[in-house]
Structures are given as C-alpha cells and as structure tokens.
N, C-alpha and C positions, 0 to 999 in steps of 0.2 A: 782167349786166353789159351788159345790151340797153337800149336807151332803152324807154320805153312803147310800146303797141300805133298811139297815133297819129301817131309819128313811124313807126314801120316801116311803115304805110298809108301815110302822104305825106300825111295829114288835116290838113294845118295852117293855121293863118292866117297872114297875115304876122308874121315871127318876131320885131319887134319891140315888135309888141301884146300879145303874148303873154308869161306870166311867166318869166324866164329860171332856169330851173332843170335841173339837173347831176345826172348819175348816181351812185349807191351803187356804189363799185367792190367793196363788201364785205357779205356778208348782216348783218351783225353788226359793232359796233367793235370790234378786239382790242386787248386787254393781255394782257400776257404773263401766264404761270403764276403767280408768284411775287407779282403784285401781286391779281391777284383771290384768289388765298389769304390776303391779307393784309384786304382789301377784305370778306373773310366772314366775318373773326374778330369777335366783341362789341369794343366801344369799349373798356370796361372791361377786358377779357380783353388785348387788343392794350397798354395802358397799362403791366398788371403783365408782361408778356412784356418791353416794350421796357425796364422797369426793372428788370428781373434779365439782359436785356441787356445793358446798360449798366454794371451791376453787375460780370460777369464778365468784360466787356471792363479795366474800370479793375482789376478785382485781378490778370488776368493781368498788365495794366501795370505794377501798383505791385510785384508780385513779380520781374517782370525789371530793369525800369530808369525810375525819375524822368523819363528823357526820353521812355520811350513812354507816362506819362503826360500829359506836356505835346503831344506829338503828338494821342494820343487827344483831348482838350480843345479843340485847334483846330480837329480836323475838324469834332466835333460843333456847335459856335459856325459854322465853316462851312456846315455842312448847315441849320442854324436860319435864318443869313441868305437861303442858296437858296430856301428856304421861302418867306421874308419876300418876295422879288423875284419868286418865281411869283404869291404872292396880288396883287403891284401889277400886275404884265401882267393875272392871268386878270380884275384890277377894269374893266380898258381896253372899252370897247364893240367890237361885231364889226359895225359899219357898219349899211348897210340890207341886207333879205331876200336881196338877189340876192348880195353880197358874201358872206352866211353859206354860202349853197347851196354856190358855189364853191370855199369853202374846208372844208367837210365832204367833197365831192367827193374832194380832193386829202386830206384826213385818213384815208377810207376806204381810196382805193388804196395810200398810203403804209405805213398799218397792215395792211392784207393783205398786200401783199410784204412787208414784215416777217416777217409771221408764215411764211410760205411759204420765206422766205430764210435766217431762224435756224433752222426746224425740219431743213433740209437741212443746215447746220454743226454742229447738237447732234448729228443723226445721223453726222457726221464726225468730231465732237469723240472722242465714244466708240468708235467704232472707232480710232482713235488711242491712245487712252488704253487702250485691251486691246493694243496694238502697244507701249507704254512700258512695261505691265507685266511683259507678257513678257520683254519685255530686260533689265530689271532684277531680273527674278527669276532670270537666268543670268549676268548680270554679274561682274565679276571686284568686290570691295571694295577701299577705299584705306585705306591703315595708319592712317588719322584714324580711319574708322569701325569696323575693327578693334578698336581699342584701346578705343572707346568700347560696343563691342558691342552697334553698331546694325548689326542683322543685314538681308541681304541684301532678305526678305521687309518688315521696316520699312522700308528705302531705299525699296522698289516703291511700297511705298502711301503714304508721304511724297509721292515724286513724281506718283504720278499723282495725288492728292488737290489738290495744289498745281496741276498742270496745269488740270485741271477748274473748280478755283475762281476761276483766272484766266481761264479762257475765259468762264465765266459773268458774272464781273464786267465783262470787256471788250463782252459783248450788252449787259448794264444800259445801260454807259456809251453804248451805240449808241442803244438803244431811249430814255433822255432824252434827248440828243441830235436824236433826230424828234422824240418827243414836243412838247418846245417849240417846236419851230419851226413844226409844222403847227396849234400853237394861238398863237401869235402873229405869224403873217403877215396874218391879215384885222386884226389888231387894228392893226399897222403901216398895212394900207389905210385902214383908217377915219381914224386919227388925220392921214395925210398929208391929208386934206379938211380940216384944221383947221390944221394948224402942221407943218412942216417940222421944228422942233425936238423936238415931239413924237413924232413918229414915228422918230426917230434914236432917242431915249431907249428907248421900249419895246424897239425892235431890239438895243439894246445890254444895255439889262437883264434880256430875254429869252436873249440869248448868255452873259452873265453868270452866270445861273442854270445852266446845262448846263456852265459851267466849272468851278464852284463843285465841283459834284455830281462832273463826270469825274473833274478832280484829288484831291476829297477823298476818293472812292473808290479811288482806287489808292494814296493816302499808307494810309488806315486798314486797307484790304485788306493791302498788306503786313507792316504794323505790328500786327495781329493775330496774321498767319499766324507773324511770328519771335515775339512773344510767346508764341504757343500752344508753338511747339516748344521754346522755352525753357522753359517749366514742365515741359511732358510729358517730356522727353527727361532732365530734370534737371540743366540744363548749369551746371557748376562743382563740382559734386559729385564726390566722388572715383571714378573710374572713368567719366565719364559725356564726354559731346562737349563740346570747346572751344568756346567764344563763336566764337572766330575762323574757327571752321568753319561754323559754322551758316549763315551766307549761302550755303553751296551749296546746299541744300536748298530756296530760295527760286527755282530756278533755272526749274522746271516751273512756276511761276504767270507767269514773263514768257514761255515758250513759249506758253503756254495764250493770254493775252491776245494774241501775236504771230499766233497763228494764227487766231483769230476775226478780229483785225483785218486780216487781210489775206483773208480770203474775203468779207468787209463792203463793203472797199473794191474789190474785184475785182466782185462784185453789184451792188453800189449803183452804180458808174462805168460799167458795161454800160447798165445802168438808163438813168441820166440823158444821158447822151451820146448812147445812140441813139435816144431821143425827142429831142433837141434837135435833134440833127442832120434826121431824120427830119421835125419839125415845119420847121425853115428850110428846108430843099431845097425843099421842095413851095410852102409856104406865102410864104415871103419870095421866093424868086429865081421859082416859077413863075408863081405865083399873083397876086403882088407885094402881099400884106396883111401888115400891120403883124405885130410881134413879139407873141407871146401872144393873138393876135384870135380871139374865142371861134367864127369860123368856121374852124378848123384842128383837122379831129381828133385830132392829135398834141398839141393843147395843156396838155390835163388829165396825159396823161402825162409831157409835161415838166416841169410844176409838181411832180408826185407826185418825177419823179426828182430834183429840188433837193434834197428831204427825206431819201429813203431813201441817194444818192451824196454830199451835200456834207454833211448833218449826223448821220446814224446813223453813217455811215462815218469820218466825222473822228473824232466823238467815241469811237468803238472804237481811232481809228490815235491820238490823242493821248494816252489811257488807255494802250494797249501801250508807246507814248515815255517816258516817265514809269515806268511800271512796269520794264522794261529798264535805263531809266538808271540808278533807284536799286539796283537788284539789283546790277548791275556794279561798281557805285561802292561800295556793303557788302561786297561778295566783296573786292576789290582793297583798303579798308580794311582789313579783316580780316587777308588775307595780308601788308600790311606793317607792321601793328598786332604781330603773329606773330612776323615776322622782326628787328623792331626791340628786341622785347621790352617792349614796352612794358607794366607793371603794370594799368591799367586801358585795355583797348580799346574798348571801350560806346563811348566818344565819336566815334570814329572809324568804327565802324561804322553807328552810326545818324546822323551826319551827314546824310547825304542825306534822310532823312525829317525830320528838321527845318528844312533848306533849304526843301523844298515845304513846309512847313507855314507858314514865313515867308510862302510864294509866295500863300497862300491868304490871310494876311492884308494885304499890300500890293496885292496882284490886286483884293481886296475895295475898299480905298479908292480903286485909279484906276477902279475900274466905278461907283464912289458919287460919286467926282468929278464923273461926266457929268451935268450937273442939266438941267432945263427952263429956259423962259424964261416969260415971258408974251406972248409974240409968238405972233400969231397970222395971221402972213403967210403963206397959200397959194401965193402964186406964186414966191417967188423964196426960198432959204432965207437967213436973216442971218449964216451964217459956213460955210465951205468943211466936211463933215459929217468929211472926212479928217485937218482942222487938230483938230477938235474929239476926237477917238479919237487923236491923235498927244500932246494935252496929256496925254490919263486916259495914254497909255503913260508919258510923260515922268515923270508922278509917281508912277510905279508903279517906274519902272527907278531912280531918287533913292531911294526908300524901300527898293529889292529890297537897292543895295548896302552901305545901313546895317543894316539887316538881316543881311545876310553877313557881315560885318564881325565883326557882334555872335556871329554865332552860331560862328563859325572861334576869337575869342578864347575862348569859353562851351567848345566842345567840344575841339577842335584845341590846347590849350594843353598842354603834355606839360615836364616837367622837363628829359629829356634833351633837348631844342631845344627851348629858352623862345621863341626868334624865327619858329619853324616854321610858328605858327599867324599872324602876319604874311604869309608868303610863301603861303600856302595862302587867303590872304584875295585876295592880289593874283591868284593863280591864277582866285578868282570874277571876281575883275573884270574879268579879261582873256574870260572867256566871257560875262557881260553886255554888253562891249564889241564882241563879234564876234557875241551875237544884235542887238543896234539897226544893225550894220553891215550885217548881214543882210538886215533889214528895210526898210533903205533902200536897197541896190542892189538887190531884188527890186521895191521901190516906182520907183525910176528906169528900169528895163525893160519895167514894165509899166504904170505910169500916162499917162494920154495928158496929163498936163499936161508932161512931160518929152520933151525930142527924139527917143529911141527908136521909140515908139510913134506919132509924128507922122509921122517918116520912112517908119514903115511904113504909115501910111495914105496918106501922099503914093504912096506905089507900087501902090495901087491904082488909082489914073487910069489908069493905063497898062494896066490890064488884070488879070485872073486870077492869069496866070502870074508876073507880075512882084510880087504880092503875095505869092505862095508862096514865090519866092526869097527875099524882103526877111525873112519871117518866118522862113524856115530860119537865113538867116545872124543875125539876132539874137539867134535862141537859141541859137546855137552858140557867139558873142562874150560872152554872158551866163553861160559856166560859167567863164570865167578869174577875173573878180574873185574871186568866192566862192572858189574853191580855193587863190586866195594868202591868203585871209582864212584860212581853214580851216589850213592851212599854216602860218602865223605862228601862230595860236592853239596848235595843238599843240605847237610847238617851244617858244611863251614859258611854255605854262604846264609842260609837262617840265622846262625849263629851271628854273621856278623851285622845282617841287616837288623837284625833285634836288639843288637847293642849299639845301635849307631846313634842315640838320643831322639828319635823322634818318640812321640807319646801321645796318646788319646787323650780326652777331658779328666779322662780318672788317673791318669798319671802311667798306664799301662806303654810297654815298649808295644809299639805295631809295624816295626821295619822289615819282620823276619819274613815276611811271604815276599814280600817285593825286594827282599834282597836275594832269595830264590828265583825270582823273574828276571834281574841284574846277571845273573848268572848263568841264566839260558842267554840272555841277548849274548853276552860274553863268547858262549859256546858257539851262537851262529854268527859271531861276530866278523868271521874269514868264509862265508858260506858262500861267496859267489866263487872265491878260487878253491873253494872243497867242492862245485859245479863242475869248475872247469876241468879239474883233474876228473872226474865222473865221467862227463863228456869224452873227455880223452880215451876214454876204453872201448865203445862202442864204434867210436870212428877208428880205431889200430888193427881192430876185428875187421871191419868190414873193410878197409884197407887190404890186410892180409887176404881176405876170402878172394878179392878182385885180381891181388898179385896172382894165389894160385889158380885161378881160371882160367887168366890169359894166358897161363902158362908161362910165366917170368924165368928169369934164372935164376937158380937157388940162392946166390948171392944176397937177391933183393928180397925171396920171402926169408931168409935169416934174417932180415931187418924187421921186417914185419913179425916175424913171431918174435921178437923182443921186445916190441912196442906192445903188443897182445899179449904178454904174459905181463907186462908191468900195468897194462890196463885192466887184467883182470885182480890184479892186486887194487890199484884205484878204484875200481867199483865196489870192491869189499871193504875197503875203508872209509868209503863213502857212504857204504848200506850202516855200519858201526856209528860213525858220526850222525847219521838221521836216527839209529835206535835212542843215541842217547840223548839226542836232543828232543826226541819224541817221548824219552821219559820224563824230561825235567816240564817241555810245554804243559803236558797231559796233566802232572802236578798241580800246574797255575791253570790251569782251565776247569780240574776239578775243584779250586780253593775260589773260582769265579763264579762254579755251580752252585757252592753252597750260598754264596753271597745272594745268587739270583734267587733261589726258592727264597730265601730268608725275606727278599722285599716283597715278594709275591706271599707269601703267606703271612706277612707281618707281621713274623713273631722269630728268636731267634733260633738259627739252625748251624750248630758250628761243630757237631760230630753224632759221629755214624756208629752206635751199639753192635756191632756183631753176633752181641750172646742173645739179641731178639730173632728167634726162630725162621720167622720172615726174612730178616737181614741179611743173614745168613745163608739161607737159602738164593737170593738176589747173586750175593757173591759165587756161589757155587755154579750159578747159569753162568753168571762173566767170565768165569773161566772156561765151563762146556763150551760157550761163545767161540774163544779163541782156536780150540782144538778144532771145532767142529769147521770153522771156517777154513782153517787151514788144510783139513782132511780134503774137503770140497775142493779147495784150490789145487792141490796136488793131483786130486782124483779127475781132474778139468784137462790136465795136462798128459796126462797117460792116458784118458778116452782119445783126446785127440793125437796123441802121438802115436796109436795103435794105428789109426786109420792112416798116418802118414807111412808108417813102417808096411801095411797093407798093399800102397798105391805105389812106392817104394819097389819093393820087391815084384807085385805083377811088371811094372816096366820092364824090370832086368830077366824076368821069364819070358813075358812078350817079345821085348825089343834085345834078344841076345846080342847084338852090333855094338850098343852099346857100350860094353866095356872094349871094344876092340877101335872105340871111334868111329865106326859106321853108321852110327844111329845116333841121333841127339833125342835124350830125356825131352820128355813133359813137363817141361819146370811150370808152365801156368797152372798143370793140375795138381800139384800139391799148393800151389799160392791160394786157390781157390780154397781147398779141403781145411785148412788152417788156418783162412780169414773165415769161412762161415761157421766152423767149430769153436772158435774162441770166441763169437760174440755172442753165440748162442749160453757157452758153458760160463761167460762173469755173468749172469744174472744172478742164477740162483746164490752163490755165496755174498754177490753185493746186496738183493733183497734181505740176507739175511742181516746183514749189519746192520740197516736203515731199518729193518720192522722190528727187531728183537727189543733194542733198551725202549720203544714207544711201547710195542702190547706187554711187557712185563710190568713196565710202570705204571698203562691205564689199569691192568688187571687188579697190580697192589695197593693202586687208590680207592678202588672199589670194593677189594676188601676191606682197608682201614675205614671206609666211610660206613660200614657196616658193624664193624667192630669198634668203633670211638677212636682210631689212631688218625685223624686228617692228614699227617706229615710221613705216612707209611709208605705210600708207591714214592716221593720223593727217595725216602730213605732205601729202600729198596735199589732203586735205581742208581743212587750213590753207592751202595756196597758191588752193585755189577758193576761200576765202573771202574771204581779200585782194584777190585780181584782182575778183571780182563786188564787193567795196564800193565799189574803186576803179572799174571802168566802173560801177555802178549810181548813184552817184554824178553823175558827169557826164552819165549820160542823162537821170537823173531833173530835173535843173538843165536840162537845155536844152529837154526837153517841157513841163517846169511853165513856164518862161518863154518861151518862143515861143507856146503855147496862150494864156498870159494875155494875151502882148500882142497876137496876133491877133485876141483878145475887144474888148480898150480899144479897138484902131483900128477896131472895127466902132461901138462906141458913140462913140468921136470925131466919125465922119462924122455920125453920126446926130444929134448936137447940131448940124449943119446944116455944118459945112466939105466942103468938095469937093462939093458938091451936096445934101448931106443924103440923109435917107430916098428910095431908090426910085431914086436914081441908080445909074450906069455902076461908080460908084468904089464905091457903096454893094453893090451887088452884087458885086464883086470882093470887097471885105471879108466877106462873107456867108461866102463860098467858102474864105477865109482861117479865118474863124472855124471852119467846118464840119471841117477841117482840125484845128486845134488843138482841138479839143471833146477826143476821145480820147486826146490827149496830157496836157493840164493836167488832167484828172478822171478818168482811167482808168489807163493806163499811169505815169504820172509819181506820184502821190500813191502807187499800189500799189506802186512801185520800192521807195521808201525803208521803206516797211514789210518786204518782203522782203527786202531787207538786213539788218534787225536779227532778222527770222525767222530768216534763216540762220545767223547767229550764234548765237542762242538752242536751235537745232534740234543744231547742234552740239554744244554743252555739253551739252544733255540725253542725243543721242546720243552721244556720245564713248565708251563700251564697245565700239559697235558696229565703229570705226577700230580696234581695238588686239588 
C-alpha cells in the first residue's frame, strides 16, 4: 500500500520532472473465483460445456413452454451483443502512460475492495441461508404444498438454493458493473483529447454492456429457475404442484438478490462518499486545489469509490429491482389466473419475463441509436450530451410501447375476457408514462439548466448556512410531484385492471392488483437503457479525474466536466426512477405477503386494521426503522470521512512539499483507511434491516398466542412493512434529490457563474455538496433497496410470524 522508498525518504527531484507513477492498491489483479475457473478450462472443453449448458437450458425451456424458449433466445442474443460492445470499447486506446498508470491504480483499488467486501457478504449470506433452512425445516406447510407432496425438506432446500443463486447472480451483476467502469474510464479520458462525441459514445456503450448483462442475467436466472422447478417437480402431472403455485418457490431468489444489493450499496456508498467528502473538505476548501488534483492524498480513494459505490452497487441494485418485480408479478399473475379459472395460466405467469426480454431488445436499439460523428473539435461538444441521451431514451420508449402492446395481445388474451389484454396494455402505458415523468421531474430538480438548482446556487452567494437551508427545502419540496405521480399511476392501473372483465367464481372483479403489476412492468420496460444512463455517470466522473490527475490541457478537462455534470443528472434521474419502481414493486410484494400469510394460516387475510394498538405500534416501528437506518448510514459516512480528513491533513503538514509537487502523497494510506472503515460500518445498518422485521414479528406472534390473536404477528409485520414503505419512499426522494441538487449547484458555479471556482460562493457550494454526498450516494440509494428487501424478507420469513 505504501509508495516506494524514495518517496518515504523524501529523496525526490521536482515532481513535475519525474514520471507520474501511482501505487498498486492490491498485490495482484483480482478476478472472482467463477471467472478464474472458466479461464483455467481448455477452450475446447469450455466450448463443449457451453454447448451442453445451452442444450440443457433449451431442453428444460422446451419442456416448460415455448415462451421460455423465446426468453432464453433473446437473453443469449443480448449477451452476444454485450460481447460486441465490450470488444468495441476495449479496442479504444488508453492514452498516454500517465493515464494508464492512474487507471491501473483505480482498478487495483476497486478490485481489492470488491474482493474483501463480497467475501464478507458471502459469509453473511451463508449464515443467513442456514437460518432460512432451519426455519423452513420446522415450519408449517401450505395446503398447496401438502396436495402436491412437497415436503418441508424439499421446500427448505428449494428456498435456500434460490436464495444462494439470487445472491450469487447479484454479486456477479455488481462485479460486471465495476469491471466495465474501471476499463472504460481511461478510454473515455483518452477519447476526450480528440472528440467530445467519441468520449460520450464510449461511456454510453460501456454502460450499455453492463446494463444488458445485468438485465439479461436477472431475466435468464429466473427463467432457468422456473423451468428447472417446472420439470423437476413434474408440474401439471397428477398429484403434483400447480403451475400457478410455482412462482412462490422463487421468492428466495429475490431475497438473495436484495440481501447482496443492500450490503453492496451500503459498503460501496460509505466508501465512495467518505473518500469524496474527505478529499473535498481538505483539498478544495482548506488547500484551495481543484477537484481530482494529484496533490490530494485522497484522490485515488475518491476515484476508486466511484466504481465500487456507483457502478458495482448500482448493478446489484437494479438486478435486485428487476428480480423482485418479476417474481412479485409472476405470483400475482398466477394467483389471478387461479381465481379466474383461466385454462392456460402460463401467459399471465410468464408475461413479466417476456416484457423484460423485449426490454433488452428495445434498449439495445436505443443504445446503438447513439452514434459517433466525424467531428474532431475538442474544445466544445457540438451537442448537449443530455440531449443525445434523451434522444436514445425517446427511441427506447417508443419501441417499448409498441412491444408492450404486442406482448399483452400475445400472452394476456383470454376468451373469458376478450378485451382484458387492451386494459392491461393501457396499464403498461401508465407505467411507461410514469417512468418518463419520474425522469423528467428528477431532471428538473437536479439539472443546473433549470430554476431549482440555479436558485440553490444563488443561495451560496450569501454563505454556507443559506446554501444548506435552500438545499433542504428543495429536497423536501421535490417529494410532492413524485408522490402525486405514484398515486395517480397506482389508482389508474388498479382501475384499468379492475375493469378488465376478469372475474372470480363469485363474479367479483380480480384484475386490479395484476393491473398494478403490469404498470410496474411498464415502468421497468426500459430498465436496461436507464441503467446505461446511470453507468454513464461514474464512468464520466472517473474520466474527468484521470484527465485532471494526468494534467491534460484545459480543453480536455472542459469536455469531461460537461460529461460529468450530465452524468450527475443521469445518476439522479436513475435514482428517482428506482424509487418509483420500488414503490410499485413494494406494493405488489405486500399483496403477495398477504396471500402467503393467508395460505399458511388457512384463513382469509385481506386487510390490516391500524386502529388495533399493537398494529399501530408496528407501523411506528416501521417508520422508525427508516429514520434510524438513514441516520446510521449517514453517520457511518461522517465517521469514515473524519478519518480521511485527519489523514489528508497529516500528510499536508508532514509533507509540505506535496503542494509544490516536490513530494508525492501516500494515496494507498487513504485507500486502506476508507476500505477497512466502510466494511466495518456497513454491518450495523444492514443487520438492523434484516433483524428488525423478524424480531418484531416473532415477539408479537408470542404476544398474540397468549392474548388469543393468532395472526397478530403477521398483522404487525404488515403494518411495519406499509409504514416503512411510505416513509422510505419519501425519505429516499428527499435524500436523493437534495444531494443531486447540491452537487450540480456546485458544478454550475464551477462553470464560471457567481465567481467560479475558488470564490466564496464556490466554497459554500462545496459545503452543500459534502452534506449531500451521504444523502444521494449512501442513505438514499440504500433506502429503496431496503424497502424491497423488507418486502422479500417478510415473504420468506412469513412462517415465523404465524
């Protein structure tokens, strides 16, 4: 971790006259075990294994449904396209040696932290898997499981296997997100020396590779699991499990994905923002040096944090979002098909997989629609990067609407209600419009081209305090429009589903909840392109850091600054999009939880009365959980940042030659501090999220047993889940939008407004940005993962509450 002996002994000539070299953050490049095993296999053997694997996948797909074969085919084609994008990005040059050295240092630091972090998460996942196994071996069985002969041991093994597979796939999704970023950043930096459009194109296609792999892996993972269980359990054979009950076996997969995503988001968020805050407070405010200046000892840690916090964590996050939404929609589709006595329910169950298969298709077209030009002007981009990205998003949305209508006609048409497919198509349109409006709202509140951020920047001219007040008020105000949009979309989708014409045996309409599920699918029907825009942000941010550290001309830095500012907006819009989808997905998972409890309890469980004191207490505990979790996450960033600040100050005092380029900072020391602290700090808030619903449900179950209320535990947990979802959505909206607005207010001043860099307004804006850092990149993103994890953990642990 330490620099060479000449640095430690201070025997350096002028810094600028020496080769700019940077330390390795780990002893050797890290590659996950699964990739090391694949690399060690002979190419011919690997080809044979892949052939056999594809053969098995298509065999179980054909034995299940032609729809599954279609899903497999689209996913494999998307993987081939992602390979093409990878080769295209890697074919670009890495620029001069100093750029490559900086990139290598960032890559080593990111891979070293990823190895340690995911090693810790793996151990916790194995421990939790044993807990789940123990619970399922002693739990009651549902009537459906009893009729199909599915015993406790088999059910336990299925749930644990699904949990571990979901955790593994989520981890791989995180690694893919990090891998593409650490290889693309330097290529974007190099391209910025030639053309703004080329730099933009590399960042977009690198993000597109990650997005296609993450979404494709989520879809094909669930499809393989579903098809395997279908064939293994002999679904539809006499005395076997019904196909409508099969999606409940997939819940463990969603829980595993949520578990890994939460800890990845927490650990990565603490890492990236602690390093960022420490670097900004001492470097910018105290020493007056630019962002990403090579004299700042925390700069490498800051750049590493962009990859482990924004890329690896976001890949796992979106993987979990898609997995949770697909599984909840499959459960509700199966339940509705069973109540309506639909002859072939497979279309309603597999519809979410088809929607996301078309997501891969339309998002690929949207990504490829962004093309390069012959422009070689390095001073100013010919077109606003956000405009270019929005054009690609518009193409994706138009195609998504067309494919969504086609999918509903193909899979949701039934003779019992011939026009139901049209109602569900409109539900999907509601979701697509909701996604677009969410992106627009977040862009309005976080882009410095609009009034809210400019007003926030203006408040910096009167001091640090007014900047903080304006930022908090902006964040609070920004919760209003999204909540109204979510409310309208839920009501609209529920009403469209309710009036679809599908009724149960008693003649009561049953399509309302499934209509909401279809709206959620519509909202996530462009998820791959949304993730592409999200990955664009940290790649552009890293590219700007590499340009600054390698001391490239100002014209190059101007290009990366524009890309970075746009990247801040795209990251903020993606977070807003994720919060909206989390709200809808949590509503679906809550409904699935009610059905699950009803199955285990063997009695109706359709409503929760918050007028019961114990149930109301459960709601209060749910809201408290959100605030306490947010507090612990922000406090973790604060404590870690304090350690970074002390270390950076120490180096500036003990090595005064750093400011004159006569001594080189010890970058490795800051990386080591942040890495160890973030791993330590992520445990407490993560454990709170997992343990709270289980403990609350179990305690009130015991209380209910002695007071003659057998469902009390389940009711209290339902209230906890409802209140936590509502509070969490509002808190996440506030944190994400306020943090993004503070960041871009600073960027706006750095363009030369209100005195520009180094002015008093800029210093106040930097303070606001440091306050907002843990909001938008640690607590905020972790909250919407927490909301969905609470919903999946209550589904998996439902027997504990009864």
